[in-house]
C-alpha positions as CSV (number, residue, x, y, z in Angstrom):
1,M,9.7,5.9,18.3
2,K,9.8,2.3,19.3
3,I,7.4,0.0,17.7
4,L,6.5,-3.8,18.2
5,Y,4.9,-4.9,14.8
6,G,3.1,-8.1,14.8
7,V,2.3,-10.1,11.7
8,Q,0.0,-13.0,11.3
9,G,2.1,-15.6,9.4
10,T,-0.7,-18.0,8.3
11,G,-0.8,-16.6,4.8
12,N,1.9,-15.0,2.8
13,G,-0.1,-11.8,2.2
14,H,0.4,-10.5,5.6
15,I,4.2,-11.1,5.3
16,S,4.4,-9.3,1.9
17,R,2.9,-6.3,3.5
18,A,5.4,-6.5,6.3
19,R,8.1,-6.5,3.7
20,A,6.8,-3.3,2.1
21,M,6.5,-1.7,5.6
22,T,9.9,-2.6,6.8
23,E,11.4,-1.0,3.7
24,A,9.4,2.2,4.2
25,L,10.2,2.4,7.9
26,A,13.8,2.1,7.2
27,A,13.8,5.7,5.9
28,H,12.7,7.1,9.3
29,D,14.0,7.2,12.8
30,V,11.9,4.3,13.9
31,E,13.1,1.1,15.9
32,V,11.0,-1.8,14.9
33,T,10.9,-5.2,16.6
34,W,9.0,-7.7,14.4
35,L,7.0,-10.7,15.8
36,F,5.4,-13.4,13.6
37,S,3.0,-16.0,14.6
38,G,0.6,-18.5,13.1
39,R,3.1,-20.7,11.3
40,E,6.0,-22.7,12.5
41,R,9.3,-20.7,12.4
42,H,11.0,-23.2,10.1
43,E,8.1,-22.8,7.5
44,L,8.9,-19.1,7.2
45,F,11.1,-18.1,4.2
46,D,12.9,-15.2,2.9
47,M,12.9,-13.5,6.2
48,A,16.2,-11.7,6.2
49,P,14.6,-8.1,5.8
50,F,13.1,-8.5,9.4
51,G,16.5,-9.1,11.2
52,D,16.4,-10.9,14.5
53,F,12.6,-11.2,14.6
54,L,10.5,-12.7,17.4
55,H,8.4,-15.8,17.0
56,R,5.4,-17.3,18.7
57,R,3.2,-20.2,17.8
58,G,0.0,-18.0,18.0
59,L,-3.3,-19.1,16.5
60,T,-4.2,-20.3,13.0
61,F,-6.7,-22.2,11.0
62,I,-6.6,-25.7,9.5
63,S,-7.9,-26.2,6.0
64,R,-8.7,-29.5,4.1
65,A,-9.5,-29.8,0.3
66,G,-10.2,-26.0,-0.1
67,R,-12.4,-25.5,3.0
68,I,-11.9,-24.6,6.6
69,D,-11.8,-27.5,8.9
70,Y,-13.2,-26.0,12.2
71,G,-13.0,-29.2,14.3
72,R,-9.2,-29.6,13.5
73,T,-8.8,-25.9,13.8
74,L,-10.1,-26.0,17.5
75,I,-8.0,-29.1,18.3
76,H,-4.8,-27.7,16.8
77,N,-4.6,-24.4,18.5
78,N,-3.2,-24.4,21.9
79,L,-5.3,-21.5,23.9
80,W,-3.4,-21.9,27.1
81,R,0.1,-21.4,25.4
82,F,-1.5,-18.5,23.6
83,L,-2.7,-16.8,27.0
84,R,0.8,-17.5,28.4
85,D,2.4,-15.8,25.4
86,V,0.2,-12.8,25.8
87,R,1.0,-12.5,29.5
88,T,4.8,-13.0,29.1
89,L,5.4,-10.9,26.1
90,P,8.0,-8.2,27.0
91,L,6.5,-4.7,26.1
92,A,8.8,-2.4,28.3
93,G,10.2,0.5,26.2
94,F,7.8,0.2,23.3
95,D,5.8,3.4,22.5
96,A,3.1,1.5,20.5
97,V,2.1,-1.8,19.1
98,V,1.2,-2.3,15.3
99,T,-0.5,-5.4,14.4
100,D,-1.4,-7.0,10.9
101,F,-4.1,-9.2,12.5
102,E,-1.6,-10.8,14.7
103,P,-3.3,-11.7,18.1
104,I,-0.5,-12.0,20.6
105,T,0.8,-8.4,20.1
106,A,-2.7,-7.1,19.9
107,W,-3.9,-8.6,23.2
108,A,-0.6,-8.0,25.0
109,G,-0.6,-4.5,23.9
110,R,-4.2,-3.9,25.0
111,R,-3.4,-5.6,28.5
112,A,-0.4,-3.2,28.9
113,G,-2.4,-0.2,28.1
114,L,-0.3,0.7,25.0
115,P,-1.9,2.3,21.8
116,V,-2.6,-0.8,19.5
117,I,-2.7,0.2,15.8
118,G,-4.3,-2.3,13.4
119,I,-2.9,-2.1,9.9
120,G,-4.7,-4.8,7.8
121,H,-7.3,-5.9,5.4
122,Q,-9.4,-7.5,8.1
123,Y,-9.9,-4.1,9.6
124,A,-11.7,-3.0,6.5
125,L,-14.3,-5.6,6.8
126,G,-17.6,-4.7,8.4
127,D,-21.0,-2.8,7.9
128,T,-19.8,-0.8,4.9
129,A,-17.6,-3.3,2.9
130,P,-19.1,-6.4,1.4
131,T,-18.9,-9.0,4.0
132,V,-20.5,-12.5,4.3
133,A,-22.0,-13.7,7.5
134,G,-20.0,-16.9,7.7
135,H,-19.7,-19.7,10.3
136,W,-20.4,-18.5,13.8
137,L,-16.8,-19.5,14.8
138,A,-15.4,-17.5,11.8
139,R,-17.4,-14.4,13.0
140,Q,-16.0,-14.6,16.5
141,V,-12.4,-14.9,15.0
142,M,-13.0,-11.7,12.8
143,N,-14.4,-9.7,15.7
144,R,-12.1,-10.8,18.6
145,F,-9.0,-12.3,17.0
146,A,-6.6,-9.2,17.2
147,P,-8.5,-6.1,18.8
148,V,-7.0,-2.7,18.3
149,T,-7.6,0.8,19.6
150,R,-7.1,2.3,16.1
151,P,-8.0,0.2,13.1
152,L,-6.8,1.1,9.6
153,G,-8.3,-1.2,7.0
154,L,-7.0,-1.8,3.6
155,H,-9.1,-2.6,0.6
156,W,-9.7,-2.1,-3.1
157,Y,-12.3,0.6,-2.6
158,P,-12.8,3.4,0.1
159,Y,-15.7,1.7,1.9
160,A,-15.2,3.8,5.1
161,D,-13.1,6.7,6.5
162,N,-10.6,4.3,7.8
163,V,-10.0,2.3,4.8
164,L,-6.8,2.9,2.6
165,P,-5.7,1.2,-0.7
166,P,-3.6,-1.8,-0.5
167,I,-0.1,-2.1,0.7
168,L,2.0,-3.4,-2.0
169,H,5.5,-5.2,-2.1
170,L,6.3,-5.4,-5.8
171,P,9.6,-5.2,-7.6
172,D,10.3,-3.2,-10.7
173,R,8.6,-5.2,-13.6
174,Q,11.2,-7.0,-15.6
175,A,11.2,-6.9,-19.3
176,G,9.6,-9.7,-21.2
177,R,6.0,-11.5,-21.3
178,S,5.1,-15.0,-21.2
179,E,1.9,-16.8,-22.0
180,D,2.3,-18.9,-18.8
181,I,-0.6,-18.9,-16.2
182,V,0.6,-18.7,-12.7
183,V,-1.4,-20.8,-10.3
184,Y,-1.3,-20.4,-6.5
185,L,-3.9,-22.5,-4.6
186,P,-2.2,-23.3,-1.3
187,F,-5.3,-24.6,0.4
188,E,-6.3,-27.0,-2.3
189,E,-4.9,-30.5,-2.8
190,Q,-2.0,-29.9,-5.1
191,P,-2.1,-33.4,-7.1
192,R,-5.8,-32.6,-7.9
193,I,-4.9,-29.1,-9.2
194,T,-2.0,-30.6,-11.3
195,G,-4.3,-33.1,-12.8
196,L,-7.1,-30.4,-13.6
197,L,-4.3,-28.2,-15.3
198,Q,-3.2,-31.2,-17.5
199,Q,-6.5,-31.4,-19.1
200,F,-5.6,-28.1,-21.0
201,P,-2.4,-29.2,-22.9
202,Q,-2.6,-26.2,-25.1
203,Y,-1.7,-23.9,-22.2
204,R,1.3,-23.6,-19.9
205,F,1.0,-23.3,-16.1
206,R,3.4,-22.5,-13.3
207,Q,1.9,-24.1,-10.2
208,Y,3.3,-22.7,-6.8
209,A,2.8,-24.3,-3.5
210,S,5.1,-25.0,-0.3
211,G,6.3,-28.6,-0.5
212,L,6.3,-29.0,-4.1
213,A,9.5,-30.3,-5.8
214,A,10.6,-28.4,-8.8
215,M,9.7,-30.4,-11.9
216,Q,7.9,-30.4,-15.1
217,V,4.8,-32.6,-15.3
218,A,3.6,-32.4,-18.9
219,N,2.4,-28.7,-19.4
220,V,2.6,-27.9,-15.7
221,L,5.8,-26.5,-14.1
222,L,5.7,-27.3,-10.3
223,C,7.4,-24.5,-8.4
224,P,8.4,-24.5,-4.6
225,T,7.5,-21.4,-2.7
226,S,10.0,-18.6,-3.5
227,T,9.3,-14.8,-3.1
228,N,11.7,-13.7,-5.9
229,N,10.7,-16.4,-8.5
230,F,7.0,-16.0,-7.8
231,K,7.0,-12.1,-8.2
232,R,9.1,-12.6,-11.5
233,D,6.5,-15.1,-12.9
234,L,3.6,-12.8,-11.7
235,A,5.2,-9.8,-13.5
236,Q,5.4,-11.8,-16.9
237,C,2.4,-14.0,-16.8
238,A,-0.8,-14.0,-18.8
239,G,-3.1,-14.6,-16.0
240,V,-3.5,-15.9,-12.5
241,I,-5.6,-18.6,-10.9
242,C,-5.6,-18.3,-7.0
243,N,-7.6,-18.3,-4.0
244,S,-9.2,-14.9,-2.8
245,G,-6.4,-13.7,-0.6
246,F,-6.3,-9.9,-0.4
247,E,-2.6,-9.3,-1.1
248,L,-2.0,-11.5,-4.3
249,I,-5.2,-10.2,-6.0
250,S,-4.0,-6.6,-5.2
251,E,-0.9,-7.2,-6.8
252,C,-2.5,-8.8,-9.8
253,L,-4.7,-5.7,-10.1
254,Q,-1.7,-3.4,-9.9
255,W,0.1,-5.3,-12.6
256,R,-3.3,-5.7,-14.5
257,K,-3.4,-9.5,-14.7
258,P,-6.8,-11.3,-15.4
259,V,-7.7,-13.4,-12.4
260,L,-9.8,-16.5,-11.7
261,T,-10.4,-16.9,-8.1
262,R,-11.8,-19.4,-5.7
263,P,-12.4,-18.3,-2.3
264,L,-11.5,-20.7,0.6
265,Q,-14.8,-22.1,1.7
266,G,-15.7,-21.2,5.3
267,Q,-13.2,-18.3,5.5
268,I,-14.9,-15.1,6.0
269,E,-12.3,-12.9,4.7
270,Q,-11.9,-14.8,1.4
271,L,-15.6,-15.1,0.9
272,S,-15.9,-11.3,1.6
273,N,-13.1,-10.5,-0.9
274,A,-14.9,-12.8,-3.5
275,R,-18.1,-10.7,-3.2
276,A,-16.2,-7.4,-3.4
277,L,-14.3,-8.6,-6.6
278,D,-17.5,-9.7,-8.2
279,Q,-19.3,-6.3,-7.3
280,L,-16.4,-4.2,-8.5
281,G,-15.9,-6.4,-11.7
282,Y,-12.2,-7.0,-10.7
283,A,-12.0,-10.8,-11.1
284,T,-13.8,-13.8,-12.3
285,V,-15.0,-15.6,-9.2
286,T,-16.0,-19.2,-8.8
287,N,-17.0,-21.5,-6.1
288,T,-16.0,-24.6,-8.1
289,L,-12.7,-25.3,-9.9
290,C,-13.6,-27.8,-12.6
291,P,-12.8,-28.4,-16.2
292,V,-15.8,-26.3,-17.4
293,T,-15.1,-23.3,-15.4
294,L,-11.3,-23.3,-15.9
295,G,-11.8,-23.9,-19.6
296,Q,-14.3,-21.0,-20.1
297,W,-11.9,-18.5,-18.2
298,L,-8.9,-19.6,-20.2
299,E,-10.6,-19.0,-23.4
300,H,-12.4,-16.0,-22.7
301,R,-10.1,-14.1,-20.2
302,P,-11.6,-10.7,-19.5
303,A,-9.5,-7.7,-19.7
304,P,-8.2,-6.6,-16.3
305,P,-9.5,-3.3,-14.7
306,M,-7.5,-0.2,-15.2
307,V,-6.5,0.4,-11.4
308,E,-3.4,1.9,-10.0
309,F,-2.7,2.0,-6.3
310,P,-0.4,4.5,-4.7
311,D,2.5,4.0,-2.2
312,V,0.6,3.4,0.8
313,A,3.5,2.0,3.0
314,A,5.5,5.2,2.6
315,C,2.7,7.3,3.8
316,L,2.0,5.0,6.8
317,A,5.7,4.9,7.7
318,R,5.9,8.6,7.8
319,W,2.7,8.8,9.9
320,L,4.1,6.3,12.4
321,A,7.4,7.9,12.6
322,D,5.7,11.2,13.4
323,G,3.9,9.4,16.4
324,A,0.7,8.4,14.8
325,G,-1.1,11.2,16.5
326,H,-2.9,13.2,13.7
327,E,-6.1,11.9,12.1
328,M,-5.8,9.9,8.9
329,C,-8.8,11.6,7.0
330,E,-6.4,13.9,4.9
331,M,-4.0,11.0,4.1
332,Q,-7.0,8.8,3.2
333,R,-8.4,11.4,0.9
334,W,-5.2,12.2,-0.8
335,L,-4.3,8.4,-1.4
336,W,-7.6,7.6,-2.9
337,L,-8.0,10.9,-5.0
338,E,-4.5,12.0,-5.7
339,G,-2.3,9.1,-5.1
340,A,-4.0,6.9,-7.7
341,G,-3.3,9.2,-10.4
342,T,-6.7,9.2,-12.3
343,G,-8.8,9.9,-9.2
344,I,-11.8,8.3,-7.4
345,G,-13.8,8.1,-10.6
346,Q,-11.8,5.0,-11.6
347,F,-13.4,3.0,-8.9
348,P,-16.8,2.0,-10.1
349,R,-19.3,3.2,-7.4
350,D,-22.3,2.0,-9.3
351,K,-21.0,-1.6,-8.9
352,V,-20.8,-1.3,-5.1
353,A,-23.9,-2.7,-3.2
């Protein structure tokens, strides 16, 4: 089985899922070529697990001060280069394309008539999952960005028959516990976030973002992006403040960390995630990060939900290695009912609209 696996590199969540999948696929007789797009190659980090991966510019969005800037997004993306990359992507010898919302591999596979399997959170959003309407351009992106012939969605609840639990890439939890709060708000203006955190000197924060220089600023430790360091601090922290990306909040749920989340304004996925989190009671959602909101959450952090997700990556890797031919209904049922240990009853149906 030879697979071309495309990963949207705009956010770290897609890449984190890819790390879990490359480890799971290594246990099977599958040859995988990875392609990443949506971020400049030099901005990708800790990429050794993917070997000699392919890279294309792809498509991405531009944000400013915690909100999607649609004008700059349209100007920044080069549609002609994207179309050229779709036409020229070599697909000879591949049996299937798998895409985690990566558009070049999705459209190229469709053009070549190959099976295109979508494995990602975006493929769970739709009529049955909590989804906001959003900006017209954002709706077009969600519907047409990376079309597939077989969508397999990932979510925190089995909203539909094609929805599986999250794919997680978490190391064994290290011993020890700190009272630090991990802060990861990559779409916000970092100096403003640092200033906000400094208004609460009785708490210690570890603020992560790309481009930050490692230094202590009063009660805030600034941390450049690092997969290993971030996962270590996440395992030991007392809580997390973040945007509403699917993967990080899934990791917080698995490790039972209280979460304060602010969705990236104008981004359908994050706004929909925030709605689902609010309905499920899995996190504290706010549209405004201000001293009042932050202070209330810090003082009255709610207990995290008792949720445990199974090893989805291992199941999917086995399914792909077997040719991805059989239906997913039995695997989906097992993952939600048996794989999670305590069964479907732990997911609060009464809180789902």
